[in-house]
N, C-alpha and C positions, 0 to 999 in steps of 0.2 A: 894228636889228634884222638887216638882212641882212648887215651887217659882223660882227655876233655869230656867225653861222653861220660866215663865211669863218675868223674867228679860232679857232673850234673846231675847225674841220677842220685848220687849220694846226697847232694843238697836238697833234693826234693824229698828223698826219704827221710832224712835228718829233720826236716823242717815238719813233717808230717808227725813223726814220732815224737818230737820235742812238743807239739802241741796237745799231743794226748797226755804224756807225762807232766805238763805243767798244768794240766786240769782248765786250760782256757777254752778249749773247743771240743765238747765232747760229743756233739751232735751235727749240726749243720756245717760248721766251719770245716769239721774234719772230713766229712763227706764231699764238700766243695774242693777242698785242697787235694783230698786223695785222687778225686776224677782228673783233676787239673795234672798232677804229677804222673797219672797213669796215660792220659793223653800225650803229654811232652815224652814220655819215656818211649810211648810206641813210634812217635814221630821220630825220635833220635835213633831208634832201633832201625826203621826204615832208611833213614839217611845213612847210618852206618853201613848198612848192606850195599846202598848204592855207592858209597865211598869205596869200599873194599872190591866191589865189581869194576870200578873205575881204575883201582890199582892194579887188578890183574889184567885188564885189557891194556894198561900202560905198559906193563912188564911184557906182555906178549908182543906189543908193537915193537918194542926195543930189541927183542930177540929175533923178529921175523920182519923187520921193516925192509921194504922193496928198495931197490936203488933208486927208482923215481916215483916220487910223490909220497914216498915214506916220512920225510921231514914234515910235510903239511899234515898227514895223519896224526903225527906224533904231537905237532904244535896244537892241534884242534884238541887232542885229548888231554894235554896239559891245561889247556884254556878252561875246558869244562871241569876239569878237577879242582882248579882254583876256584871256580864259580860254586862249585859244591861246598868247598871249604869255606866259603864266606856264608853261605846259608846255614852251615852248621854253627857257626860262630855266633849269628844272629839268634839262632834256638837257644844257645847257651845263655846269651846276654838277656834275652826275654825272661828265662826261667830265674835267673838270678835277680833281676827287677821285680818280678812277682813275688819271689820270696821275701825280698826286703819290704815291700808295700805290705804284705800280710803280716810281717812281724810288727811293722810299725802301728798299723791297725789295732792289732791286739794289744801291743803295749800301752796304747792309748785308753782302749777300752778296759783294761784291769786297771789303770790309774783311776779311771772314773768310779769303777766299782769300789775301789779302796776308799776313794774320798766320800762315797755314799755311806760306807760302813762305818767310817770314823765320825760321821756327824751324830749329834745328840738324838736320842730318841724322840718321836713326836712327828707331826706333819711336817713335810719339806716341801716348799714350793718348787716347781721344776725350774724355774729361773736361778735358783740357788746353785744348781749343778750344771744344767744345760741352758743356758740363757738363749733364746731365738732358736735357731736351727740345731737339732741334735748334733753333738759332736763326734758321735760314732756311727758306724753303719748299722742298719737293721739287724743284719747277722750278728755282729758282736755284741749288740744290746740284747739279742734274744739269748745268745749262749751264756751271757753272764747270769741271766734269770735261770736258764736251764741247768746251768751248773750248779747253782744254789738248790735247787730242787733235787739234784741228783745227790747231793750232799747232805740231804735232809734238812736244810735251812729254809723251812716252808714260809717264815715271815719274810725273808728276804727275797724269796721266789716269787712270793704274792706282790710285793712291792715293786719288784722287777718286771713282772709281766704287765701289771698295771700301767707302768711308765712306759713300756713299749707298745702297749695299745693306744696310749695317749699320744706319744710322740711318732708313731707308725701306723695310722689307721687304715691303710691301703696297700700294705704290701703282700707278698706271697706268703709270708711268715705269719701275718695277723691272725688267720684262723688257728694255727698252731698255738699262737700265744694265748688265746682264748681258751682253747683245751687244756693247756699246760696251767693256765691260772685255775681251772677248775680242779685239776689233779693236785696243785698245791692246797687249795681250799680242803680238798678230801684229805690229804696228809695231816692237816690241822683238825681232822674231824668236824669241820665246818660244813656239813653236807647240804644245807639249805644254799649257801653261797656256791657250793661246787655244782649243785644242780642248776643254778641260775647261768654259770658259765658254759656247762655242757649243753644247756637247751639253747643258748645263743649260738653256738657252733651248729647244732641240727637245724635251726630255724633260718640262720643268716647265710650258711655256707653249704646248701643243700648237696652239692655235688663234690665236696671236700673229702679227701680220703680220711679224715678224722671222724667223719659222721658216724660210721659203725662202732668206733671206740667210744665216741660222746654217748651214744645210746646205751651201750653196754654199762658205762660208768653211771648213767642215768639211773638204770635199773638197781646198780649196787648202792647208790646213794639212797634211792628210795626205800630199799630194805633196811638201810641202817637206821632210817627215821621211823621204821615200823610200819610204812605203808606198803604192805606187800601185794595190794593190787596194782598200785601204780608200778611197782618193780616188774611185776609180771609184764605188764603192758609193754613197757620199755624192751625188755627181753625179748618179748615175742615179735616185736618189730624188727629186732636185730636178726633174729632167725628167719622171719619171712623176708625181709627186704635185702639182706646181705647174708644169703644161705652159705655162699662159699667163703666168707670171711672167717679168720680166725676167732673173731669176737662171736660169731655164731656158735661155734663149739663150746666156748665159754658161757654163753648165754643158756645153752641146752642143760649144761652141768649145774648152773646156778638156779634155775627153774627147778630142776629136779629136787634141789635142796629146800627150796621154800613152799614146797607144796603142802 
């Protein structure tokens, strides 16, 4: 039984490492899978401790079993031990099923990305690749575009985030997609479009965690266009409205540069 715990943990750890090395999930998927593995690992550790405690109790009962009633206590302990073993087996089965599902999802997402990359350059209708309902999950679609951004493939990243926004306009990742679309434009030195994306984040997702970063990048983009007055306006907003953020420190340093 202890070996089964180790094997289950190795499955989760191996899956997480494999995703990072393969470059398929550098951001949201990695965090999601890492959290799942951590939760399962903690659950297994608790169950392992309970299992070992039951074993010690069982051994104690076998050594000091009373002449009368001892068999009943021993039978009860055995029944509880068997029930615990069944729970541990279910945990292991659940983890393996989750791992298989994630592998399948990422494989499908990667296949779609490769199909998109192999298409001739020029406008591509969404129905050419994803007719009707998108065939991949929002997380996988986001990570494909984000992975292109991390690898400096800004053209692919722009197309990926635009497609994500069109296919998944109302998910928890949509504000992030607008932000990283702006970052992709910024990487292309297309500062006007970058500002449009960052302004969308600020105006449409006021409470989102990406707003301080979007304001800061608006300041940088404006500075790149030569509009120092607008740049200082955005940087000042970061400092005043998000004084405890990391972006506030960066904004102070940038304002000192453009005086």
